[in-house]
N, C-alpha and C positions, 0 to 999 in steps of 0.2 A: 504494500500500500504506500503510495507516495503522499506525503503530507505537505500541503501547501504552506508557505511561510505565514499566510494569513489565517490558517486553520485554527479555530478557537480551541481545538482539542490538544493543542501543544501544551505540554507540561513545563514546569519551571526548569527541568533538567534537559529540555529538548536540545539546547546547544551542545551539551555533553554527549547526548545520544548521537547527534549528527557527527560530532568529532569521532566517536567510536566507530561509526559506520565508515567514515573516510579511512581510518586506520586499519579497519578490518579488510578493506579493499586492497590494501598494500601489504599487510603483514601476515594474516592468518585467517582461518575460518572462524565462524561463530562458535562451532563446536570446540575448537582448540581454545578459544578465549574462555569459554565456560569451564573447560577442564582445568585450565591453568589458574583461573581467578577464583573458582569456587562459587561464582555467581551464576544463577540459572539464566537461561535465555529469556524466560518470561520476565524476570526482574530487569534484565537489560532492556528489553523492549518496553517495559512499563515506564522507563525514564523518558520515553518519547511523549507520552500523553498524561501520565498520572502525577498528581502532587504526591510528595512523600507522605506515607502514613506514619513513619517513624524516622525522624531526622537523623538520629545516630546510626540507624541501620542503613539509611540511604548513603550517608557519608562513608560508612564502612564498605559498602558495595562499590561506590564510585571510586574510592581509593584502590580497592582490589583490582578493578578493571583497569584503572589508570596505570597502576604499577606494571601490569602485564604488557600494556601497550606502550609504555615508556612516556606517558604524559605526565608532565610536572604536577605534583599534588595540588599546589595552589591554583594552577590553571584549571585543573579538573574540578576543584571546589567552586571556582568562579563560574565555569561553564555549566555546572550542575545547579547553580543558584544557591549554593550553600554559604558562600561569602560574597560580599559585594565585589563586583569586577570594575574594570575601567569603564568610565561612562562614555568615553570617546569611541565612536564607531568609524571604521575606515569605510566611508561610503563607496568609494571607487571599487574597493575589493568586494564589498557586498553586491554591487551591481555586476561585476565580472563573474562572480560565483553564482548569481541568481539563475534559476532555471525559468523564471517568469518572462524573460525577454530574449529575443533572438539577437544575433550579433549586430545587426543594423540598429535595432532599438537601443542596445547597450552603447554603441558609438554615439548615438544622438544624445542620450542621457549624459554621458561623459562630456560631450561637447557643451551641453548646458552648464554642467558643473565648472568647466573651464572658464566659461563666460562669467559665471558668478564669482569664481575665485579672482579673476582679473579685476572685476569691479570692486571687490573687497580690498585688494591690494592698492588699487587706485585711491579708494576712499581713505585708507590708512595713510598713504603718502600725503594726501591733502591735510588730514588731521595733524600729522607729525610736523608739517611745515607751518602750520598756523600758530 
């Protein structure tokens, strides 16, 4: 099942689940991750949509999976929504990684961002010289 970024069923640990999926594509199978981490496939999948029932258990499971996949523990906690993460989002990266837009649409959106960034830089120069 593909979950759209705007899907209201996304749980707070969705970014961690998404990172796990990306790592699995390059490192190992889900069965291997389950075997090595001791976390069931059902629990791993529940991170996609479910709020944690027990925060300490969720953290234990997140860290077990992260350890096997070589994900930094603090990054894993942030991605899973267990600790606050950085508030700044790399908009360009999000657009490039998005499956919601085709390549031409992505180029157009990035072009608009370039125009906005140039406008901000110009405004800052005017403010700095005043």
